[in-house]
Structures are given as structure tokens and as C-alpha cells.
C-alpha positions, -999 to +999 in steps of 0.1 A: -896+786-526-923+759-527-917+754-564-880+747-557-888+722-530-913+705-553-886+702-581-861+689-556-886+662-544-894+652-580-857+649-588-851+627-557-881+605-567-868+603-602-834+592-590-848+565-568-875+552-593-853+553-624-822+536-610-831+501-622-841+513-656-809+533-659-789+502-650-808+481-676-801+507-702-764+508-692-761+470-695-777+470-729-753+496-742-723+481-724-727+443-719-692+441-705-701+465-677-674+489-688-682+521-707-654+535-730-649+572-739-664+570-774-695+552-760-699+578-733-698+606-760-723+587-782-748+584-753-748+622-751-749+628-788-714+644-788-691+642-819-653+642-818-636+674-828-662+697-812-660+719-781-686+695-765-661+667-770-634+684-750-660+690-722-669+654-721-633+643-721-625+661-689-657+647-672-648+612-684-613+614-670-625+630-637-650+602-630-628+573-642-617+569-606-595+538-611-579+552-642-586+521-663-598+542-693-634+529-687-664+538-666-683+514-645-720+519-636-713+539-604-689+562-622-714+567-650-741+577-626-719+603-610-710+618-644-746+617-655-756+636-625-730+664-632-740+667-669-778+666-664-786+676-629-754+692-615-755+728-605-743+753-630-714+765-608-702+728-605-703+725-643-684+757-647-657+746-622-652+713-641-650+732-673-626+759-663-594+742-674-608+731-707-621+765-718-594+788-703-582+789-739-555+816-735-542+799-704-542+831-684-558+816-653-591+835-658-624+833-677-638+863-696-674+868-707-668+852-741-653+821-725-681+817-700-707+822-727-691+794-747-693+770-717-729+778-711-738+772-747-720+738-746-739+728-715-772+739-731-764+719-762-756+687-743-787+689-722-809+695-752-795+664-769-803+642-739-833+656-720-866+673-728-879+685-695-874+719-681-839+724-668-827+743-637-819+773-660-856+775-670-862+795-701-831+817-697-810+820-728-772+815-728-767+853-729-791+858-699-773+831-679-739+847-687-752+881-676-765+867-643-731+851-636-713+884-641-737+904-620-731+880-591-693+875-593-677+902-614-676+927-585-653+952-601-670+951-636-638+944-655-653+916-675-634+888-657-645+863-631-628+839-608-619+828-572-586+812-581-559+826-603-535+800-618-504+816-634-480+787-627-453+778-652-458+809-673-421+820-672-432+853-656-404+877-645-428+902-629-464+902-616-489+910-644-505+944-638-538+937-656-552+909-634-581+912-611-570+917-575-601+901-559-587+866-562-585+847-530-561+820-542-532+828-565-507+802-579-475+817-592-452+787-587-426+776-613-420+811-628-389+833-629-399+859-604-371+876-585-393+901-567-431+903-562-436+940-567-473+948-566-484+917-546-499+940-520-528+948-544-541+913-538-556+922-505-582+894-506-557+866-508-561+836-484-535+814-502-504+824-522-480+800-539-447+816-549-426+784-547-400+774-573-391+809-584-359+829-581-371+853-554-342+868-535-361+889-508-392+885-487-411+915-499-422+942-473-455+943-493-464+910-478-474+927-446-505+941-464-519+906-470-539+906-438-562+877-449-534+854-459-537+819-444-513+798-465-480+809-480-456+788-501-422+804-506-401+772-508-374+766-533-363+802-539-331+822-530-344+842-500-315+851-477-332+872-451-366+884-439-370+919-425-386+928-392-422+941-392-437+917-417-450+888-397-467+908-370-492+919-397-500+883-409-522+874-379-542+849-399-513+830-414-515+793-405-494+775-430-459+788-440-434+769-462-399+784-465-378+753-472-349+752-496-338+789-494-307+806-481-320+819-448-292+824-422-315+838-395-351+844-386-367+878-379-371+882-341-408+891-345-418+859-363-434+847-331-460+875-334-475+856-363-497+839-337-519+817-359-492+796-374-497+758-370-474+745-398-439+758-404-413+743-428-378+758-426-358+728-439-328+731-462-317+766-451-286+779-433-302+786-399-280+784-368-307+794-343-345+790-341-349+809-308-373+834-324-399+806-328-405+805-291-439+820-285-458+805-314-484+790-292-505+773-319-475+757-337-481+720-343-457+709-370-421+722-373-396+710-399-360+723-397-341+695-415-307+701-431-298+734-414-267+743-393-284+739-359-262+728-330-287+735-302-325+737-298-343+762-275-357+742-245-386+767-241-400+755-275-406+721-260-419+730-226-455+719-218-479+747-226-455+767-247-471+755-279-491+726-294-461+709-311-467+673-321-444+669-351-408+680-352-381+669-377-345+680-374-324+654-393-293+665-410-282+691-384-249+689-363-270+689-331-252+686-298-280+696-274-301+676-278-282+651-300-299+641-333-307+606-319-330+623-293-347+643-320-353+612-341-375+599-313-400+629-317-413+656-295-419+635-264-382+623-264-370+659-267-392+670-239-379+642-217-343+651-226-347+687-215-365+675-183-336+653-175-312+682-182-332+703-158-333+676-131-296+666-136-276+698-142-243+679-141-241+672-179-217+650-197-200+660-230-193+629-251-168+630-280-169+598-299-157+593-334-166+563-355-136+557-377-139+536-408-108+519-424-114+514-461-092+504-490-083+476-513-074+441-502-039+439-486-035+477-485-025+475-448-059+485-432-057+459-404-020+467-396-027+504-394-059+499-373-042+476-348-010+497-346-030+528-338-049+510-311-018+496-295+003+527-300+031+507-316+037+486-347+016+455-349+023+430-377-007+412-393-001+379-411-017+373-445-038+345-431-050+368-403-063+395-427-098+409-421-128+390-432-160+411-431-155+438-404-135+440-372-144+465-344-122+478-317-119+509-295-092+534-286-095+558-257-076+591-256-079+620-231-097+640-258-118+615-278-130+580-278-124+562-312-145+533-324-124+516-352-143+497-379-119+478-401-136+468-434-123+439-455-112+449-490-124+420-510-152+428-535-175+402-520-178+423-488-187+456-505-224+448-506-225+446-468-208+480-463-241+499-465-254+480-435-227+496-412-215+528-429-231+559-412-230+596-415-205+617-394-177+592-395-140+597-403-129+576-432-093+565-434-085+553-469-054+533-471-033+531-503-005+506-509+022+530-522+045+501-530+021+487-556+007+520-567+017+530-602+018+566-615+019+552-651-011+529-649-045+547-647-061+515-634-040+517-603-055+551-593-090+538-602-087+507-581-070+521-551-086+556-548-112+565-574-135+536-567-135+542-529-137+580-530-166+579-555-186+554-534-180+575-502-191+606-521-223+590-532-231+574-499-220+599-473-212+631-494-203+653-464-177+630-450-140+637-442-115+613-459-079+610-447-056+594-472-029+572-457-001+558-478+012+525-465+041+502-473+065+531-477+093+509-466+089+488-497+093+518-520+126+524-537+134+556-518+118+587-503+118+604-536+095+577-550+072+581-520+069+618-525+064+615-563+035+591-557+021+614-529+020+643-553+005+622-581-023+609-559-031+644-544-032+660-579-054+632-593-078+634-564-082+672-566-087+669-604-113+641-598-133+662-573-130+694-595-142+674-626-172+662-607-183+697-599-177+708-635-199+680-647-226+689-623-224+726-633-225+718-670-255+695-664-272+724-645-264+748-673-278+725-699-311+720-680-314+758-676-309+762-714-336+735-721-358+752-695-359+783-717-374+764-746-397+740-727-423+746-700-403+756-669-422+730-648-402+702-664-368+707-648-372+727-616-367+698-592-338+684-612-321+718-609-328+719-572-313+685-568-282+695-587-279+726-564-280+702-534-252+681-549-231+711-555-235+722-519-221+689-506-185+691-498-166+659-495-133+668-478-103+647-489-073+656-468-037+655-480-021+621-481-001+611-450+028+587-457+040+563-430+060+532-423+039+510-401+070+494-387+081+527-371+066+536-337+073+574-344+052+572-376+023+556-357+024+583-330+027+610-357-004+597-375-024+595-342-016+632-334-025+642-370-059+624-367-066+642-333-058+675-349-081+669-378-110+659-355-106+690-334-105+713-364-136+735-365-133+738-403-138+701-408-169+698-385-160+661-383-170+652-348-201+666-331-200+668-293-231+654-277-243+670-245-259+643-223-277+644-190-260+626-161-287+599-161-278+590-197-242+585-189-251+563-159-272+540-181-244+537-207-219+529-179-244+503-166-244+485-199-206+484-200-206+471-164-231+443-174-207+432-201-177+433-178-195+412-152-206+388-179-243+393-169-250+397-206-245+365-226-211+362-244-228+366-278-244+398-267-279+392-280-305+402-254-341+413-254-347+450-247-370+443-217-344+419-203-317+445-207-339+470-189-343+446-160-305+442-157-298+479-159-322+486-131-299+466-108-271+491-114-288+525-115-310+545-091-340+553-113-375+540-118-385+516-146-406+544-161-377+568-162-354+542-177-379+534-204-381+570-213-344+573-221-334+538-231-347+541-267-326+573-273-295+558-257-297+526-278-302+548-309-272+569-300-249+539-292-260+523-325-250+554-344-215+556-329-210+519-333-209+506-296-240+484-301-263+474-329-301+480-326-323+476-356-352+498-345-368+499-379-370+461-384-402+449-366-391+413-360-358+425-345-367+457-327-371+439-294-335+426-296-303+445-288-269+433-301-245+444-273-215+428-291-215+439-328-185+417-335-207+386-330-233+397-355-206+407-380-190+372-376-224+358-386-225+380-417-190+370-428-198+333-425-220+338-456-208+369-474-171+361-480-146+358-508-139+321-502-174+309-498-170+280-522-140+267-503-160+271-470-189+250-484-165+223-497-150+221-463-182+214-443-177+182-423-202+153-423-213+158-387-226+193-395-244+180-426-262+156-403-277+185-383-298+193-414-304+157-424-282+163-455-258+139-473-224+146-486-237+146-522-260+175-512-230+195-504-217+191-540-251+203-553-249+233-531-215+242-544-227+238-580-258+260-574-236+287-559-209+287-586-233+286-616-266+301-604-256+323-574-280+304-552-272+293-517-295+267-501-310+277-467-297+245-453-262+254-463-267+289-448-277+273-415-247+250-415-222+278-422-237+301-395-239+272-370-202+264-375-193+301-369-214+302-337-198+271-324-164+287-327-175+315-305-201+300-282-203+264-269-234+244-262-262+269-268-288+253-290-314+280-283-290+306-296-282+285-327-319+282-335-325+320-329-296+331-351-296+303-377-333+295-379-350+263-386-367+246-416-400+263-405-388+297-394-361+322-405-333+331-381-318+365-374-291+363-400-315+356-430-338+383-418-310+408-419-296+397-452-330+401-468-338+433-451-306+449-463-311+435-498-280+414-499-300+383-511-334+374-525-355+344-512-364+319-539-400+309-548-420+277-551-423+270-588-411+292-617-435+286-645-451+316-662-482+326-643-508+347-663-526+354-630-495+367-613-503+398-591-495+431-607-477+459-590-496+492-596-476+524-590-491+543-561-511+514-548-501+496-516-496+459-521-515+438-496-488+412-494-456+409-513-451+379-536-423+364-515-444+365-484-471+344-501-450+320-521-415+317-505-404+282-496-393+283-459-368+255-466-358+268-500-328+289-509-316+325-514-302+341-545-271+363-541-267+384-572-230+392-563-221+356-569-236+355-604-211+353-633-230+361-665-263+370-681-268+339-703-302+328-689-317+362-692-305+367-727-319+333-737-353+341-723-355+376-737-341+370-771-330+399-794-339+435-789-364+449-814-364+484-827-400+489-818-395+479-781-407+504-755-375+515-737-369+539-708-334+550-697-328+561-661-295+579-659-275+584-626-250+612-621-221+610-616-224+572-620-243+541-607-228+531-573-212+497-569-238+471-558-267+494-567-280+473-595-279+441-575-301+457-549-325+470-576-328+433-588-337+422-553-362+451-548-380+444-581-380+406-580-397+407-547-427+421-566-427+395-593-423+358-583-415+348-619-381+362-630-347+354-644-316+370-630-281+376-644-251+396-632-261+428-650-296+420-663-329+409-649-361+397-667-394+402-648-427+385-657-461+399-649-489+379-665-480+377-701-458+408-700-420+408-698-397+437-686-360+436-692-340+456-666-303+460-672-274+482-663-257+498-693-231+525-702-228+546-733-200+571-739-193+570-701-229+578-692-243+550-669-280+542-669-305+514-661-327+505-690-362+492-686-373+475-719-406+459-729-421+445-761-446+468-778-482+457-771-504+445-799-537+458-785-547+492-772-559+478-738-524+463-732-506+497-729-519+505-694-507+472-678-474+475-696-467+511-684-478+500-649-450+474-650-424+500-661-435+525-636-434+499-608-397+493-616-389+530-618-405+536-584-382+510-569-352+527-586-361+561-571-368+547-536-334+530-535-315+560-549-325+580-519-300+560-499-272+577-519-276+614-512-248+621-537-268+608-567-289+627-592-312+611-618-326+619-652-351+599-672-351+597-710-371+577-736-349+572-767-365+579-801-375+544-814-366+553-850-338+531-861-305+551-861-319+582-844-299+594-814-325+619-801-346+613-770-376+626-751-370+639-716-393+630-687-406+655-661-390+657-626-393+622-612-400+637-578-434+647-590-444+614-604-457+600-571-483+628-569-491+632-605-516+616-629-490+595-646-512+589-676-520+625-681-484+640-681-485+645-718-517+658-735-507+653-771-516+620-789-484+622-810-449+635-803-420+646-826-384+641-817-357+667-826-348+646-856-383+650-870-396+615-863-433+612-852-445+586-827-477+579-808-474+592-772-481+558-756-449+545-772-428+572-754-446+581-721-473+565-700-506+571-718-537+550-727-544+553-764-579+563-775-598+537-794 
């Protein structure tokens, strides 16, 4: 005992007294202050190609904390401590993965003896004093380890058993059952027969298998604390299992097929975390009674109601609750989005105000090509009779109106059909809406495939990608201009057949893609494609409902009435699940009515822009409730009214969250003053008196027109003038409003904030010269401040990619492609959505202030590195290519791959806004003329993975037999 204390004291003194000498030695060996792998090995006398070299590799990678392929002094000291003074068990733990040679998740006596000998050899090459192992030989140390750990004397030793990704179809029978943690994820298990033998388990991971039943044997795992069963095919769980799992705290059952929960799950009394997302649950009442539950996730199920007892004070410790993607009516989804406290308040209000109000409101979107009759149809339905719309009165941007019926309240959103407006659709299109797609039957041709593509395929495809669970009603207009009724019916049959074929083909493509991945999975490690297969399963589960085409003559009152009745019938059909009834407390209804009263009494400004606190003060004059009570429900109500389209409230935009837009039409008018099909003509028509507001001359106007036509750039001064003119049409003499909406030379207004937030335009930068010191975007690292925040000119301009005409500037700057370029292809199934690439440009250019932009290409500059990003199509497959020049030096690979990965991360973040999209990533073989490629792992894993350690091999061979260094194919830092 005393000897041990003396040794410890001597070691501490040694560490303190020798630190300066150690630093001097480090600087002499490494004057740059950075230690490379080969230098690290040399300092310990280790040669490449030996077992000791593998051991040092894993230590070097582990302590290279910033992943720059070098060690600084502090990292070196930490590694030195492990090698020379670290405890034997620590060294064994670090060594486990290197020396588990047969990859069976365990170490036998021979493997441990090998590790001990290596540790002895390294220490003898670097130190001469007595070690912690004293005079014990490697054999004696090995014997001591097995006496202490190998409790059942079978020659194996471990605490953790890692059998992931082994393609196992059943549990191995020869493994030690004393393991406390077992990882069996990413296998092919359908059942877990024999799992009850692992009675010491505290953690079990069975995720990403093919398990179809929750085994009764689980009830014997009395020590189990964490259980992962996500991403399987479990359809039911029998009674009698969970009451025996009294210590279970963490349970993940997401992405299965569960239709109901066992009634006794609430007897699993220690659970604090429970994930049941992506199942088929219609009821979670059995969860009532889990008193220690803190986090509950039930996203994407079939829930319509939540049990109020689950949210009562004292019933449990719930602090996190997520339920998005459910057809909730009580409470509505908008309440759940506010979190546990909002849900508790909702049920409290329901209890205090038993007279509830059921609200049926349907947001109805009118889409279709320009001049297809959307506005005529919308206004005729609203008036209940034919309403003619002149050509000059056609919709620009979006028009909003309401229709009240005894059964349902309709909110009509009439979208303009010109292409320039498509990029703003994502700002307003929401889930759970009825889409009425109008087709001009008079101009529709059954002979010309382009006619179907323009009038139907384009729209249905974008709806399917954006809101894949929507209901689409096809309406054929201009029937009176067709030759006769026979022509109308012929076109109706043709359209319905083509639409059905289109939807069926999409499912076939997805099924073939899934089958191909399953075949590839048989020949490659199963961990590569699991998430992609799950993603394809999700896409196959989506069910876009396209109803049969209804033909009508908008000049006939009976046709309008017939269509209105048909729409009501569709809405009330249970099979469509189109409209979700929302059950609201009486107090909620009173607040909504108060808002309408304020508008009617003109107590809210005509433009409808009002501060949230100001709105609260006005509402209190019309309802009998305290300010505290109103505050507790106002956020939900604003969120709900925003979703159904009555108001607009951008809760997630910090600078606008304190404002409410009571009149959405006003805000939309501001949008259409800039995003419109005739913007050039609007600029040319700006009068001199408006130019004077900005101190501009008439000749400035011609410069603005030139910049827009040839560079896609609109000066901020021009934006302010166009918006000011639109405001003055609607509101007279309100300079404060003009400044708030339009902005000034020193500060952005509301409209520019929204255009940039929704990635419709990109602010320009001061200067454009190449900047070797430009800030780099490192994947996984949070940027302190984006480039545009630091360098944007407040009186500059905005670039609108939709107005660009060609790629000439980008092509000139980039030059010709080279066969040795590093290239990554990100494929999107079934295709790249319209406008997606323009938003990619905006997202990535914000990171890099030096860039050049074209219609379908973008060139990014980071220091002395260039990355070409472009949208392409080969044989009908659409993808976005990221292409860089091959580095000349070894130390240039890491920064280059950082640049590529930064662009990829933006692609994947943006793609989440289109639930109907799937992605794959390939690196084509760089050999000239070779059509083979290398497939990346699941992109979902990249955010949590060591991106530079995904591929262990130094060289790779394509299926065509061509060999290339790994750093030319995947992220990897080459060894010197």
C-alpha cells in the first residue's frame, strides 16, 4: 500500500518536473508544433507493417482531437500518458478493436497475450524504469487478467459484445452470456431465440434488423436498462413482458408496424425515454401511469386524440413530447407543437370550458398552368355562379379568399401559373390541404406528350415531392371550347390513364431501387444501405391520392354547383382523411372571433401588420379573460390560424416573430411586387418621382434593368422602389409602414428578410476578388457568423437565380473538366424538384462570399480551392455534381473534402423539406471511359460518423478493375 502511494507520488512529481523538458524535446523533434503519424511512431521506435504500428495508429487517431492528421503538444502528452503510464485495462480497451482479428466481438487468451506483448515491447523501447507490471511476464499478466474477468472459464473475456453488421440470421450459440452490453444492430435477425440466456444484460441493441415479434424471452432480462428495437417489422407486443422489465429506462421502438400497445406497458415503471415514432398507433392510453417518463416521441402515427391524464400535473415527469405527423383533433397538432406546457394548458381549458367547438377548415390550393382557368374557377365557387376573369385581371402571385358553407369553411389560395412564381410556392404550401389542379382541356393534346408533362406531370410530381400525402382533385376547364362532348370524354380518359400510369411507374421505380439495394446488401456489409432501404419504405408508404377528373363549363351555374357538391363529398369521405376536425375550447373560439371583430371594426391597421403584444392588448378589450390566460393560448391560436391560412405568423424567424400579419393578402402583394413574370417591364415603368425617394437618377433605372436581364441581380434600391409603389396602391400616407416593410439604406425591411429567409434570393457581397483567407466551412462545426452577415453591403443588391439565363460566367471561370478531377454525384429520386437547385445555390453561396453563379451551375471559392456545383441528368437520372480539382499536395486533401462535405450537408438539409425525395451518393470511377462507380454509405449517418474514417483501405478497386487511392474517391487524409 505504502509502496503504491510512493510510486504514485513519484509519478506526479515526474509529470510536473519534466513537463518543460518534454516540451523542449517535442519542439526539437517538431519545430512546426505539429507531430505527424510517422514521427509519432519513430519517437516510440515502432516500424510500419508491424502489430505495434496498428496499435499506434489507433492511439494517434484517437488523440488527434481536431482531426487534422497531426498532434499538437497537448494531444501528444495525452497519448504519451496512455502508452507509458496508462493503466493496463485502459490500454486493453483502446486496443480491443485493433486486435479483435476475427471480428467476433470478443478477445480470447491468444489475442490478449498478443496485446500485452505489444505493450511490453513499446514500453521497453522507450523507458527503462520499472513499469506498473513489475517483473511479470506477458504470460503471467495474461493469466492474471483471465483469473479476474473470465468468470465462466471458457477462455473468453469482455464486458461488451459487438456483433453488429455480421448478417446474422440467428443468435450465435457459442458466445459468453455474461456480457452486460450486446450490439446486434444491422443484421438479418427475424427472431431472437435464446436471448434470455444473456441475463446480465443492461443494454441491448437489436435495431435495424427484420424482427417481426417482440420475443417473450425478453421478460427474463431483469437487469436491462436500455433497449433499442427501432427499424424492424414488429407488429405487436404480447402482454406480460414489460412488467418484468422493472429496470428498463430507455426504450426505442420507432419505425416498426405497431398498431397497438400492450395494456401493461405502464408497469415498466422505470422508463424515462420512450420513442414510438413511425408506427401505426391509434391510441397511447396504456402509457398513462409511467410516472418517471420524461421524453415521449410519437411522431408519424395515426393518433387523433391524446389521453389528458398523461399531461396532468403529477402523473409523470414529462418535459419533452413530439407528435408531429399525426391527424390530431384533440388537441390539434398546433397545440402539440408548442410543447408539454401548451398541451397541459389546452386540457386545462377544456376542463374549465366544457362547451367545446369543432372547427372544420380546409385550406384549398388552386394550382395549374397559366391561363388554365384557376381564377375563374376559384371566384365562381366562391360566388356560387359563373364569374368571368379578364386576361389583364389574371392572378399575379397568390390571391386569398374564403367560402363558408354549413359544413366546412374553405380558405381558397389561388396561385399564379407563371414559372417566375413557382419559387415562392414553398413559402405558402402546407400539409393537409386540398389541391385543385386545373387543366385547360381545350388546349390539351392527347397526341403531344409535352402537353401532359406541362399541364399535369410537372404539377403532380412537385406536389408529390412536397406534400406526398395530399389529395389532388383534377378539374378540366374550358370544356365549352372543345369540339364536342366526345372530345371532352376522350381527353378525360387519356388524362386519367396517364396519371394512373405515372403514379404506378413511380412505385415500380422505387420498388426496383429497393430490390437493387437489397441485392447489393448481400454482397457488401449490410450497414451500408439500411437507412436508404428504410427511406424507400417510407416513400412507398406515402399515398398521394389523385381523384378522377371532373369536367365543367365555368359558364354554367349548374356545373359550378355540381363541383361544389363534389368537393364537399370528397372532404367528408373518411377514406381520404383530407380534413382533420379540430376540437377547440370555447376560450379559443372567443379569441379567434375577437380577431375577426378587430378587423371588421378597423381597429387593426388596413395593412394588417401588428405587434403580437399590441394585438394582445386589443383582444383583451373584447374577451373576458386575464392577460396571463390570453398569453397562454395566443401562441397556439396564431400557429393554428397560420396553418389554415387565416393569418401569417413567422414564429421561427426571430426578427419577425413579434409581428403578426392579419391580412395575408397584403404580404403577398409585397411578394408579387418583386417576384413576377413582368419584372423588367415594371422596372422600366418606374416614374421619376419614385426614383427621387432613393436619390436615384433615370439612368440608374436602365442600369438596374441591365443587371436584372443579364446578371439576375436586382439592386436593393430598386426593390425598395417597387415595394413602395405597391404599398402606396393599398395604403396612403404611412411613411412608418413603408420604412418597416421596404427598409432603408441602413436596415433591411420585412420583405427582404422574408425573401432571404425562404431562399428566394441571395444578398451580394462587398468585393469579389479571390480571398485566400476566406473562412472555411467545416462539416459538423457551427459557424460563428455567416459570411453574408459579416460582409454584406446594406445598400447593395440581391441575386435572384430564377432570373439567370445561362452559365457562361461559371464555365469561363472553371474551364474544362479534367479526367482526374474529384467528383461526387448526389442523386435524387424520383427527380430533382423544380427550384431545388436555385435554393441549393443560395444555401451554399451564403457560406462562401466569393462565388460565381449561373442558371444550372455555381462555382464556390474557399481560399485557393474551387468547387463546381451543377445540376445534371444522364439517361433520365437527375443528380447534382460537386466537382473539384485534384490536389497536388497531401495536406490539401482534408480542406478539399471539407469543402465538398459542406456542400453535401446543405443538400441534405434542404432535401428534408421534400418528404417525397430519396437520395443516393456515388463517386464515379475517375478512369477515362469507365462507367462504374463507388457507392457511399447512408448519408443519414454522416453527421455522426468520423467522415475521414469511413473507409479503412488505402486503395479501392472499381468493378471494372481500376485501382485508385481512397482519398480520390472518399473523404480520407493520405498517409505521408
